[in-house]
TIFILUM-267488 format. One record per atom (N, C-alpha, C, O, CB): z, y, x. Coordinates in steps of 0.001 Angstrom, whole numbers, plus 500000, padded with zeros to 6 digits. Each point is the difference from the previous one (the first is absolute). Glycine has a CB too. Example, Ala and Ser with C-alpha at 12.3 -4.5 7.8 and 13.67 -1.06 7.14 Angstrom:
# TIFILUM-267488
507800494310513190;500000501190499110;500000501200500900;500665499981501036;500581498846497072;498034502223501542;500060501190500820;500730501090499230;500169501108500509;497686498264500675;
END
This chain:
# TIFILUM-267488
913175258594171194;500261500706498341;501013499023499657;501218500142499894;496283500837499128;501621497802500795;500507499069499127;501600499708500249;500858499957499118;496682499078500784;502636500793501363;501318499774500456;500596500991499208;500661499623499032;499011499487503286;500181502469497988;500854501023499375;500454499513498708;501131499622499692;497707502188501431;499687498282497885;500209499621498720;500428498767499477;499939499842498781;498715501588501240;501865497463500866;501141498786499627;501242500201500117;500924499471499381;497770499180501239;501340502598500679;501663500194500228;500304500875498832;501054499825499389;499173500109503354;498774501170496833;500288500617498657;500703499516498904;500945500479499373;497363500252501218;500887497938499253;499869499350498788;501432499501500424;500925500386499286;496281499035499952;503066499842501737;501570499082499917;501142501016500194;501135499545499861;497943498135501334;500784503747499133;500873501175499731;500267499989498896;501200499864499762;498127501339501598;499632498944497336;499674500608498967;500907498850499053;500719500223499026;496670501169501742;502298497344499888;500967498888499114;501627499837500605;500966499495499428;496599498943500099;502371502061501574;501927500046500293;500271501093499592;501221500151500000;499259498696502013;498852502225497542;500567501048499455;500542499824498732;501124500241499562;497532500873501692;499848498193497983;500749499798498680;501142499090500084;501089500458499655;496867499913499202;501992498639501470;501445499089500075;501081500815499969;500849499898499114;498288498403502238;500926502549499575;500950500494500417;500584501542498593;501108500502499814;497753498323503275;500187501365496436;500375501150499118;500374499474498578;500031500696498984;498381500886502341;501925496804498772;500442499180498802;500815499182500708;499977498793499755;498109501250498651;502848500531502685;500645499177500906;501385499892498876;500538498954499635;498290501900503236;501561500613496707;501504499828499050;500381499546498579;501109499779499513;499049501858501777;498310498267498059;499871499053499087;500817498950499738;500248499764498817;498008500861501597;502313498551500610;500796498743500289;500995500313499595;500587499039499502;498575500120502161;501465501901498276;501473500365499554;500957500393501305;499509499944501128;500233498287496741;501461502118501960;500827500096501104;500184498502500570;500109498873499519;501072503334499497;498795498453502428;500453498654500890;501266499946500770;500298501162500277;497433498611500021;503144499401500170;500838500450500655;499912499503501407;499187499088500145;501983501213497840;499606500160503303;500015499228501217;501376500038500259;500763500956499865;496982499521501046;502582497972499613;501342499689500823;499535499861501443;498897499560500321;502386499126497730;499639501721502769;500037499323501343;501563499465500206;500988500177499286;496963501482501766;501945497868499767;501290499329500268;501143499896498832;501178500217500283;498267500621502037;500185498850496476;500737499865498484;500208501496499931;500921500297499239;500504497168500666;498022503483500633;500477501371499417;498565500712499490;498951500160500625;503365500150501173;498026500038496892;498898500784499158;499821501297501243;500871500599500629;499983498735496226;497748500782503175;499974501041500729;499464501266499124;498874499779499553;500868498620502518;500873503067497522;499598501029499761;498681500535500117;499759500011501207;502190499959499142;497243500403499127;498303500470500690;499600500888499081;499717499490498917;499326498340502120;500813503596499058;499492500872499494;498600499412499816;499507500561499021;502095501198501859;497524497331499653;498832499798499310;500149498390499623;500344499380501006;498159502668500297;501393497398497941;500172498815499527;498775498884500263;498860500183499572;502634501176498796;498910497454502403;499181499241500358;498447499895498592;500058500414498842;502513498320502892;496671500834498705;499105499640499126;499165498398499869;500248499179500884;499742503442499480;499300497101498818;499468498611499759;498615500349499886;499717500713499037;502256498119499773;496860500735502160;498868499778500082;499148499388500099;499814499572501139;500872501269499048;498622498878499075;498936498358499637;501314499117500558;499814499612501153;496835500883499585;504581499126498713;500730499426499899;500986499703501238;500828499089500034;497637500458498203;501370501072502424;500406500527501771;501029501383499626;499695500962499295;497406498357502299;503978500474498997;501112501139500112;499769500639500673;499270499397500787;502123499814498807;498813502397500922;499693500989501009;501171500751499819;500293500626498981;497182499435501062;503343499829501239;501125501406500115;500082500578501061;499684499476501068;501658499741497674;499079501910501141;499737501296500471;500903499160501276;500857499116500007;498796503359497742;499537498448503432;499746499354501642;500989500204500414;500195498992500680;497786501335499958;503142500484499500;500827500350500508;501388499098499621;500799499654500870;497722502528499284;501618497530498564;500373499219499304;500294498585500453;501185499724500189;497795501796498545;500123497564501461;499735498837500198;500339499991501698;500703499097500453;497475500558497274;501212501521503255;499777499505501032;501958500497500581;500633499436500892;495757500769499299;503962500650499170;501394500119500681;501123499500499397;501121500025500509;498096501750500322;500411497607497707;501019498914500086;499966498951500607;500881499169499777;499419501467498692;498771499124502386;499504498763500687;500699500501501500;500224499075500780;497135500164497658;502907501781501904;500641500618501448;498801500138500984;500113499882501220;502337498876498570;496175501552499429;498831500659500670;499457501399499711;499842500571498921;499673497239501161;500208502646501347;499558501330499675;498687500324499530;499044499234500124;502426501149501350;498465500908497908;498673500189499295;499101501033500686;500549501101499993;500583498316497849;497810500589502679;499068500769500557;498632500426499006;499652499198499133;501344499598503097;498512502059497887;499195500731499347;498784500663500656;500164501050500622;501783499115498203;496815499264501064;498603500528501229;499469500733498657;499598499327499051;499487498369503283;500935503732497636;499070500517498541;498768500080500508;499197500016499067;502393501478499650;497718498581502641;499003499381500461;499169498811499243;499109500150499164;502198500668502655;499044498377498523;499510498450499691;500953499651498428;500021498901499447;499590500136503759;500984501987496402;500980499268498514;500085498516500643;499103499160499923;499764502271497432;502137498437503167;500697498859500727;501757499949500088;500783500812500494;496868499327500930;502584498581497893;501408500420499990;500136498814501059;499082499211500223;501760501984497133;500355498768503248;500225499612501394;501789499315499587;500957500753500185;497064501589501558;502129496711497900;501658499499500285;500472498972501014;499387499002500382;500703501396497361;501236500074502659;500416499351501634;501148499590499634;500746500606499231;498251500838502596;501243497393498754;501399499677500499;499570499092501219;498842499609500152;502649500487497431;499696499565503389;500119499697501402;499009498990499968;499582499791501139;502844500785499460;497118498827498675;499016498966500374;498711499902498987;499288498999500079;502771499703500974;497654502266498054;499005500019498707;499450501076500270;500596501011500373;500500497913497859;497585500953501589;499198501622499539;498756499205499402;499157499157500307;501526503045501900;499960499021496202;498797499826499045;499668500827499975;500784500949500040;499507497846498842;498302501418501035;498823501005499381;499486500090499042;499319498980499896;500276500979501468;500227500856497504;499701499757498584;499267501567500234;500603500966500466;501615497127497992;495983501903500992;499377500741499668;500058500290498730;500098499093499174;498966500409502463;500891501665498033;499587500367498649;498728499322499726;499207499607500855;501925502580499234;498738497706498527;498685499164499306;499207498798500966;498868499519499958;500649502920498696;501444497379502059;499401498775501225;500675498235499561;501220499847499937;498974502504502533;498917496543497283;500784499297499951;500349499149500810;500673498997499760;498878501536498717;499987499832502597;500703499153501373;500906500777500599;499792501149500390;498295497651500232;502995500553499469;501284500899500890;500044498985501444;499325499006500270;502619502010497230;498980499579503167;500282499327501436;501580499863500331;500888500852500018;496823500245500883;502300497939499277;501540499478500442;499987499463501216;499611498840500135;501052500597497757;499813501411503332;500291499667501579;498521499667500027;499669498830500189;503075500128500322;496430501896499331;498516499669500459;498804499145499466;498936499803500589;502397500545501003;499099499110496997;499499498749499602;499581500582498921;500779500676499329;500503497499501631;497148501629498617;499734500806498567;500975499096498542;500722499069500356;496185501744500758;503065499363498100;500519499011498565;499366501116498944;499970501230499952;502844497339500834;496692500327498384;499822500416498751;500401500495499161;500817499112499759;498622499983500676;500755501669498753;500609500523498636;499453499747498521;498789500124499822;501747501521501759;500291498006497345;499490500000498856;499772501232499416;499049500073499222;501834498007500661;499735502827500311;500189501491500031;500582501129501265;501176500004500362;499114498975497326;498765501847502823;499928500861500646;500945500972499649;500267500233498822;497694499100501570;502656501353500716;500898501193500252;499515500877499129;498774499981500111;501750499730502170;499927501301496638;499517501201499683;500720500939499892;501112499936500524;497602499135498695;500885502116500060;500692501289499842;499635500415498531;498906500402499605;500985500316503010;501400499075496574;500458499886498940;500625501320499446;501124500288500411;499025497375500235;499210503201498425;500780501513499965;500999500439500906;501184500281499810;498528499470498093;499314500255503515;500664500697501118;500274499346500852;499890500427501150;500838500826497808;499797497278500739;500907499633501006;499663498540500104;499594499262499102;502273502526500465;498408497889501870;499160498942500759;500892498442499481;501219499864500106;497939502076502436;500031497162496983;500635498513499492;499568499247500610;498805500158500249;501470500061497869;500419498548502467;499669498700500670;499976498921498983;500558500041498903;500482500678503235;498141498156498426;500390498888499130;501577499287500125;500155499283500989;497193500357499184;503421500460499214;501035499572500283;500538498307500342;501054499690500555;498899502557498191;499097496923500795;500179498746500913;499438499470501188;500522499119500682;499860500562497541;498721500788501966;499288500298501670;500947500315500599;500572499277500816;497362501578498915;502436500441499919;501139500741501064;500883499446500360;500332499840501175;499454501743498125;500768498013499703;501688499303500043;499823498629500969;500611499672501017;500261501086496095;497964498536502099;499905498782500722;499436499637501640;500114499049500773;499689500672496729;499466501763502517;499565499955501368;501466500272501019;500099499540501137;497152501443498040;503598499681500282;501321500692500457;501113498275500028;501059500059500624;498447503267497816;500196495624501021;500587498965500015;500997499976498903;500947499215499995;498512500618502298;500341500934496890;500919500044498692;499506499534498869;498806500212499787;502094501513500976;499932497495498195;499833499024499151;499742501555498761;500572501077499831;501204495979501299;497035502218498243;499315501068498902;500400498631498321;499908498772500020;497167503019502240;503221498863496893;499994499437498707;499529500806498831;499682501128500376;502031497663500533;498158501062498044;499547500885499541;500731499325498213;499611498945499501;497903501929502793;503285499819497218;500878500179498567;499402500383499026;500024501196499713;501614499314501232;497549498420498160;498888500538498701;501124500205498583;499659500032498817;497687498189502143;504075501900499603;500868500089498438;500286501209500554;500563500622499098;500619497025499759;498740503181502303;500735501609500358;498939500548500321;500045501229500047;502195498482500892;496352499573499417;498485500872500847;501309500598500980;500496501100499758;496829499986498019;503107498132503236;500735500353501327;499077499271501449;499702498812500121;502999501178498279;497123500652502157;499504499558501436;501192499978500601;500819500920500008;496926500034500194;502407497435500574;501252499585500490;500143499754501204;500126498817500313;500144500489497967;499759501840502881;500156499625501073;501560499382501013;501037500660499927;496813500963499408;502104497432501305;500885499348500415;501051500280498681;500991500692500236;498326499441502575;500526499448496087;500669500355499006;499992498986499116;498913499474499762;500709502639500642;501756497328498825;500235499102499359;499399500343498239;499941501029499326;502169498399502755;497499499052497655;499319500388498894;500550500573498692;501212499840499853;497627498623501182;500471502210497929;501149500542498790;499345499667498949;500656499618499031;500438502370501885;498269498035499045;499343498705498607;500992501216498472;500044499520498868;500194496480502979;500315505213498371;500257500899498923;501480499483499578;500634499113500572;496686501328498613;503070500280499732;501460499940500142;499893499750498262;499225500744499401;501851501077503141;499634497223496725;500264500087498673;500895499498499156;499887498794499780;498453501466500644;502590500362498992;501233499670499542;499810498456498919;498980499793499343;501809503225500917;500693495825499768;499352499030499339;500987500086498932;501221499847500039;497527498685501758;500577501707497375;500594500461498320;500825499099499401;501047500364499463;496975500684499971;501484497367500611;500606498795499567;499290499053500647;498814500064500320;501930500662497604;500257498117502315;499420498945500549;499747498938499012;501066499457499707;499940501165502331;497728498748497178;499817499239499044;500302498458500326;500679499328499224;497749502482500028;501087497712501821;500655498771500522;499878500199501623;499819501073500577;499520497266497208;500795500436502777;500022499821501435;499103500402500851;500182500309501178;500788498209498237;497390501472499578;498767500502500970;499355501264499299;499206500812500474;500167496657500439;501121502478497976;499560501118499247;500781502166499880;501078500247499460;498339496678499233;500164503588501600;500092501348499931;499756501234499226;498815500239499770;501055498676501641;501139502042498074;499303501033499103;500144501448500888;500931500747499697;499744497895497749;498576501675503441;500343501402500544;498992501189499455;498844499951499580;502081498804502629;500127502475498001;499289501295500133;498847500124500844;500179500379501158;501819500426498436;496734498906499960;498791500294500840;499262501163499732;499210500279499097;500625497547501101;500659502904500944;499187501528499828;500347500788498320;499154500638499374;498432498186502433;504002500897497673;500044500254499014;499924499419498524;500353500442498906;499238500679502804;499698497507498785;499572499230498877;500890498695500064;500346499524501081;497156501483498908;502754498590499123;500882498391499837;498849499075499885;499153499969499107;503143500710499423;497824498494502631;499278498820500530;500815498857500309;501037499892500655;497437501581500212;500841497728498533;500503498131500668;499232499972500943;498801500264499917;501652498142498166;500321501173503237;499691499301501023;500744498571500110;501185499683499890;498299502584501081;499004496791499367;499837498802500327;500304499449501649;498982500082500687;499410500300497223;502654499153502725;499656499947501245;499132499182500179;500113498944499378;501617501693501191;497156499539500292;498884499023500170;500327498848501091;500654500264501009;497702501698498343;501130496711500368;500411498801501024;501225499176499581;500226498897500499;498903502523501385;501693499173497141;501458499394499648;499836499506498823;499157500488499247;502239500963501888;499399497466498486;500512499881498549;501281499561499975;500110498876500489;497839500657498684;503277501051500348;501168499651499676;499904499277498519;498981500140499325;501995501801502261;500181497252497933;500168499187498980;500173501234498741;500585501082500042;500573496576501520;498148501742497440;500411500895498653;501162500434499819;500859499569500769;497830499402498241;501640501815500143;500915500364499742;500244501026498494;501126500231499559;498852499160503111;498978501038496809;499320500771499141;498994499824498889;499683500705499041;500894500068502704;499030498062498698;498843499557499038;500014499664498769;500920499461499384;498531499966502197;499593500868498072;500016500220497548;500644498639500271;501204499938499752;495904501361498342;502375497747502312;500220498586499566;501021499486500829;499875499621501165;497864500004498087;503519500395499893;501407499934500566;500155498906501014;500674499877501023;500209500991496845;498183498317501433;500173498301501183;499779500260501588;500406499341500957;498282498982497078;500677502642501928;499275500030501308;500658500769500754;499594500121501156;498407499531498090;503026500981500390;501215500933500831;500965498943500642;500098498841499596;499966503330498613;500693498410502925;500667498976500541;501138500647500678;500080501220500142;497938497297500051;502839500656500212;501302500601500482;499605500501501466;500551501000500460;501170497347498072;497260500902502241;499229500270501240;499273501148500172;500028500638501053;499851497298498984;499320502447498780;499794501286499409;500864501281500030;499810500996500698;499206497467498120;502181501267500098;500808501162500228;500887500540501064;500568501091500060;499173498353498085;500248498977503158;500603500682501171;499118500805500625;500237501110500477;501163497214499858;497506501051499651;499045501114500896;499967501362499472;500198501001500689;498258497223499895;501264501773498065;499821501363499223;501467500849500336;500108501177500343;498181497661497444;502378500536502076;501303500930500622;500428500463500951;500666501011500222;499762498237498787;499093499826501704;499869500268502142;499000501301500521;500239500778500924;499684496163499545;498802503029498567;498874501159500063;501151501227499487;500656500722500750;496538497752498495;502824501515499477;501143500917499615;500883500561501343;499722500916500775;500411497647496840;500624500848502363;500928500511501117;499545500414501326;500847500461500765;500507498178498185;497640501281501368;498931500565501052;499340501136499779;500036500939500796;499604497089499652;499806501984498630;498990501064499644;500047501185498641;499407501078499964;499352496893501201;502092501462497832;499988500469498780;500805501669500581;501066500017500615;499033497110497566;499129504106501462;500645501276500019;499523500567501681;500186501178500303;502159498037497685;497049499817502988;499488500170501423;498296500306500014;499005499716499334;503075498500501530;498245502457500195;498308500717500037;499352498686500978;500622499471500921;499852503912499158;498083496233499462;499620499034500836;498464500583500545;499416500809499279;502143497117499364;497899501691502477;498574500126499914;499187498773499463;500466498868499865;499875502688501992;498276498859497833;499167498777499414;498648500153500794;499359501050499969;501739498868497437;498526499033503267;498874499666500745;498821498689498978;500188498903499474;501757501744503155;496983500206497521;498952499479498587;499313499251501440;500036500137501223;499375502167496005;499959496834501741;498860498908501045;498687500123499267;499484501088499742;502282496817501065;497758501007498894;498008500716499231;500259500120498880;499415500906499405;498642497901501636;502799500445498292;500350500299498390;500978501147499570;501199499773500165;498494497799499646;499949503581499679;501079500867499765;501188499287498566;501213499796499945;496747502532501082;501002497503498098;500921499505498944;499700498441499516;498932499548500413;501232503017498810;500703496493499894;499215498634499837;499672500492498133;500066501053499366;501525496590502932;498145501305497469;499064499899498341;501072500487499017;499662500248498843;498683497373501527;502982502536500037;500991500923499009;500054500961500060;500255500628498972;500812498350500898;498721501728501403;500136501327499856;500729500461501297;499881501025500671;500114498854496723;500942498824502757;501099500674500923;499548500325501927;499248499139500457;502654499267497483;498377502332502713;499663500333501242;500598498443500890;500900499191499777;499288504004499747;498823496948501482;500206498439500538;500415500411501400;499129500571500658;498945497871497918;503513501300502185;500051500949501213;500965499141500566;500778499264499392;498684503263499866;500378497688502395;500888499495500653;501310501194500012;499774501112500476;498253497254500879;503322501294498088;500927500855500087;500790500106501219;500880499163500199;499031500541497637;499823501457503207;500939500295500630;501060500675499858;499721501042499408;498907498552501355;502832500314499569;501357500265500149;500935500214501123;500028499036500765;499457499978497615;501135501773501878;500724500034501202;499273499495501207;500433498991500558;501477500786498065;496968500863501856;499260499283500950;499467498229500066;499791499410501060;501563502644499918;498527497439497893;499878498493500140;499412500065498474;500408500700499073;501765498187502835;496240499739498113;499520499820498807;500848499197499109;500398498902500391;497558501395500617;502331500112497925;500829499257499121;499068498563499402;500536498963499608;500893503594499717;497496497625500711;499430498582499499;500413498720501161;500425498854499856;497281502577498836;501969499319502381;500378499051501627;501555499244499836;500410498881500306;498217503256501565;502142499304497358;501345499565500179;500392499141499005;500825499167500375;499676502731500686;499127498036497648;500312498822499076;499730498922500562;500900499180500185;498728501854498044;498953498694502208;499710498804500743;500979499280500956;500498498875499951;497473502141499802;502144500015501146;501223499846501301;501249499234499545;500593499072500550;498799503293500457;500903498425497568;501499499243499573;499822499014499128;500991499433499540;500275502461500621;497114497631499361;500178498800499625;500296500427498226;500408499177499180;500571499605503592;498688502754496897;499992500040498673;498798499786499207;499893499826498786;501769501453501710;497435498766500438;498155500038499303;499417498962500741;500395499497501052;499050503157498538;499574497089499738;498831499295500301;498807500599500229;499673500960499304;501301497664499616;498374500998501878;498200500402500460;499139499877498644;499872499008499283;500147499757503397;499512502324497193;498744500067498982;499256500835500179;500104501022499322;500832498302499241;498065500562502389;498975500904500321;498364499418499225;499403498927500083;502235501714502503;498034500749496619;498867499603499559;498878501044500868;500316501177500172;500836497852497291;497557500449503049;498913501011500342;499665500790498928;499829499630498838;499281498980502706;500768502991499110;499651500132501247;501434500484500372;499853500565501084;497417499882498842;503796499603499784;501153500353500603;500836499116500519;500974499500499438;498811502007499338;499744498254502552;500189499102501146;500648500656501025;500098499166500901;498036499633498582;502440502407500928;499483500764501102;501465499239500831;500101499946501225;498207502850497697;502561496756500270;501459499453501237;500216498286499485;501042499345500008;500854503579500098;496847496697499501;500324498603499724;500631498881500918;500644499000499684;497641501657499049;501288499876502637;500182499062500807;501631500385500705;500592499140500653;496433500427499652;503528501713499477;501197500318500043;500852499181498790;501011499372500315;498153502935500845;500347497738497369;500687500113499176;500624498041500136;501073499456499741;497425503273498756;500032496715502084;500095498449499629;500587499621501220;500168498784499909;497797500725498510;502475500921502778;500875499598500976;501487500356499757;500829499248500512;497231500944500946;502434501021497717;500770500271499583;500716498844499242;501072499529500380;497861502572499920;500233497386498340;500439499271499220;500315498403500918;501121499501500099;497527502168497769;500568497966502500;500210498990501217;501484500081500520;500727499082499622;496743501209501150;502967500465499866;500944500244500540;501290499762498932;500802499071500085;497670502427501552;501533499488497412;500763500134498843;500279498354499613;501123499505499903;497739503092499283;500139496843500662;499732498559499551;500774498974500632;500434499030499379;497422501627500202;502357499571501840;500228499012501168;501033500300499900;500771499050500142;497620500644501310;502361501823498236;501542500147500444;500662499741498666;501207500200499861;498601501652502156;499476497735497063;500236499442498539;501006501450499387;501176499998499635;498841496679501007;499274504149499408;500404501821499797;499531499974498427;498992499449499558;500288502053503241;501899499377496328;499717500228498883;499553499101498917;500694499058499619;499105502569501621;498786498722498153;499547498987499196;499586498527500405;499816499118499162;499637502877499902;500388497780502626;499979498971500678;501022499054499869;500011498773500102;498855502503501108;502192499757498483;501382499044500397;500753499136499627;500412500172498853;499620501092501670;500500497417500244;500812499201499197;500760500240499349;500180499430498924;499526499699502091;501083501933499502;501484500241499617;499685501579499300;498934500176499410;502648498204502860;499188502465497822;500117501330499727;498760501117500229;499221499656500888;503111499559499643;497438501728498988;498462500345500435;500596501794500460;499263500857500487;498583497138497324;503883502217501810;500113501153500545;500614500347501153;500367499001500620;499416501239497524;500558501127502564;500647500609500835;501206498724500520;500635499241499268;498679503461499497;500707497381502482;501104499269500480;501557500898498970;500574499235499224;497842500065503876;501903501566496935;500791500870499004;499879499293498505;500933499636499284;498534502706502190;499506497594498336;500089499469498444;500226497943500082;500609499153499347;497204503506499607;501656497357501749;500340498409500361;501480499790500070;500338498885499604;497552500832501824;503081501061498972;501001499967500365;501045500181498540;500753499140499543;498195501636503040;500786500780496826;500286500026499014;499733498962498596;500820499873499090;499135502129502345;499138497529498613;499805498953498914;500563498451500260;500326499080499250;497557502386500254;502075498686501691;500935498424500361;501806500323499835;500707499005499844;497127500071502451;502782502184497742;501019500263499959;500283499962498029;500830499450499275;499010501923503672;498986499514496820;500302500062498057;499766498742499735;500212499831498799;498885502455500293;500632496915501327;499877498637499369;500517498673500634;499459498894499989;498682502231499181;502924499221501331;500988499176500204;500588498550499390;500161498835500362;499961503353500142;500142498893498025;500679499250498914;499268498738499716;500326498832499790;500512503262499212;497649498820501097;498968498853498913;499682498817500850;500019498834499605;498566503049498967;501022498659503042;499518498891500727;501053498928500335;499728498812500174;498612502750500705;502732498910499184;501231498819500202;499679498736498682;500389498918500441;501860503267500576;497481497742498312;499779499054499032;498182499559499910;499728498937499443;502749502219499201;496566499559501825;498873499800499613;498950500328501355;500175500725500979;500717499782496376;498211498819502329;498735499582501210;498852501179499987;499264500459500874;500959496667498685;500016503223498676;499090500961499742;500373500979498740;500746499667499079;497604498645501986;501087502781499043;500242500988498772;499049500013499281;498903500106500548;502295501216500412;498867498569497448;499015500044499094;500127501239499318;501159500356499790;498721497302500033;498903503331499648;500325501202499182;499428499630498619;498935499438499745;500987502349502249;500825498562497358;499701499329498117;499044500768499862;498906499447499884;503293500015498752;497825501713501334;498904501120499488;498479499369500781;499122499426499356;502919503135500545;497909497657501373;498462499682500751;499644498270499928;498868499551500183;501579502713501839;500741496916497681;499837498523500217;499272499830501356;499027499247499986;500857500213497437;500469501167503809;500160499793501181;501092499270500906;501120500479499820;497680501195499519;501167497542501363;501230499616500939;499625500605501300;498851500177500404;501804497536498477;500326502550501658;499672500530501416;501476499258501028;500794499201499505;497674503659499401;501596497549502294;500819499613500984;501133500969499728;499805500980499281;498420498086502415;502632500758498706;501638500765499762;499895501346500360;500459500902499299;500981497129501344;497628502258501056;499923500769500669;498869500666499455;499763500994500687;501431497952501010;498064500938497428;498709500779499686;500091500956499623;500941500102499213;498190498567500429;500150502478500570;500282501405499401;500045500100498805;500940500645499536;498206500180501945;499914498611497647;499773499660498661;501252499693499328;500144500289498812;497690498924501750;503295500089500270;501064499882499506;501242501079500074;500999500184499305;497996497684501055;500538502670500652;500907501518499790;499440500916498903;500726500862499503;499794499238503048;498361499756497106;499752501171499007;499887499636498630;499329500576499143;499560500518502533;502011497641498162;499948499125498729;501443500145499337;500969499292500276;497223498898500753;501784502658498222;501336500191499216;500708498397499592;499414498998499593;499477503575499264;502558497631501422;500942498934500145;499641499338498901;499492498896500198;502336502091500990;498349499554497152;499728499152498964;498551499297500084;499729499120499183;501884502369499493;497550498857502207;498473499123499795;500586498873501253;499429498910500014;498024503374499241;503323497879501471;500027498986500828;500547498485499756;501208500014499765;498839502011501381;499521496996498850;500575498894499592;499449498845501958;499032499995500760;500606500633495249;501857498561503901;499882499145500938;499015498809500309;499710499561498887;502238501272500762;497384498415501319;499205498986499664;500388499061501150;499960500390501166;498128500938497536;502214497677501026;500609499167501444;498118499225500383;499708499545501105;504004499457497936;495729501023500278;498444498941500595;498956500771499737;500017500708498993;500602496904500407;498270502380501485;499038500251499690;499293499255498736;499095500524499350;501129500186502943;500252498136497474;499870499093499048;500601500357498656;499414499832498931;500495498669502890;500978501868498279;500886500741498853;499114500935499725;499394499637498992;502982500077501647;497199501398499772;499177501458499773;499030499580499527;499909500412498843;500662500965502784;498261497726498773;498693499436499293;500290499731498657;499473500462498988;499668498491502980;501808500202498162;500478499313498362;500383500867499045;499814499909498787;501079498266502150;499797502900499839;500433501203498708;498695501184499866;500090501018499315;502963498857501372;496022499824499938;499036500980499631;499412500982501172;498927500593500111;502311499237497659;499914500085503046;499481501344501286;499036499548500917;499700498838500275;502550502177499935;497277500092500253;499028500166500863;500413500384501752;500868500781500390;497920499922497143;500739498876502884;500665500382501541;499352500936500187;498874500070499508;501703498051501586;500105503202499921;499901501274500069;498711500417500895;500182499471501096;502395500611498496;496610500395500413;499086500253501262;500388500105501236;499561499450501010;499427501475497689;502166500081501108;500586500501501648;500429499232500579;499447499455500956;501131502226498701;500711498033499842;500488498757501000;499794498322499969;500533499116500670;501062502652499321;497345498186498878;499455498329499975;500954499385499987;499969499243500971;498255500738500160;503091499830498028;500748498955500079;499713498586500021;500918499185500084;500002502378499138;
END
């Protein structure tokens, strides 16, 4: 009798959980990068996602059998057999028992099974995209789609975030200042990186991956920005246009970031360069553009910013001809009150 009452109690708890399963809102299911159109959507139960049984098994090439007498679902491939009993937390894979966080269930007349357990038992990769509320089975991370309204500077964007304009600060990286209220803190390098980010992202759609903290103390969203299949935070580090600036607890990719910075520094790329930080095309253009000046000087000074540069520095290319002056030596530059460029380190 006690055993019967115990089982009944478990069933009541499980039933209560499933009655509230739809409260979490709509959940999507992707398999092999294709969104599955389902009559009955996936549901969240106690932090676990359950999906319609046929959808998950058949998308992974398995056949499905249902035994009404034992209330058992069986999924089969050529080398795997998975058995799940409704409301039973013990599943069986190739004859071996395995404990489930949440059992298979019948919800609103349809049979549901735990997505992660089934997919991983069949050798599939499973991820959860919190931004789009999606289960990704053998599918790429999505992180949503948000249009970049404006690039503020090299590491800060404004995006249309679900109908609201939000500022997004790239996690883990820092680029030189270009729009700081204190004009003395702004630099040619900052303008260069800002211009580059603008050319890459403004008006485009990006995906936002969040870490532990979603916002900083200024209310900006903190995100890893994905564009065209690449994380833009990493891209800036790889070309030397940003430096690592990670702050706990948002340190998910700190090892990757550090390695990218090390490589960029060794290659003297971007901000680490001894010469021009632009692309090979920019270098060529800058060299050609400044031939007349460089033939008479070792350095180019900018009378507006009071900085001096190597002749082929990208900052020289972006300087008005009226602001350029020829300087024969480093000593002359210092004596005239010029400071060395932080990009080309003349």
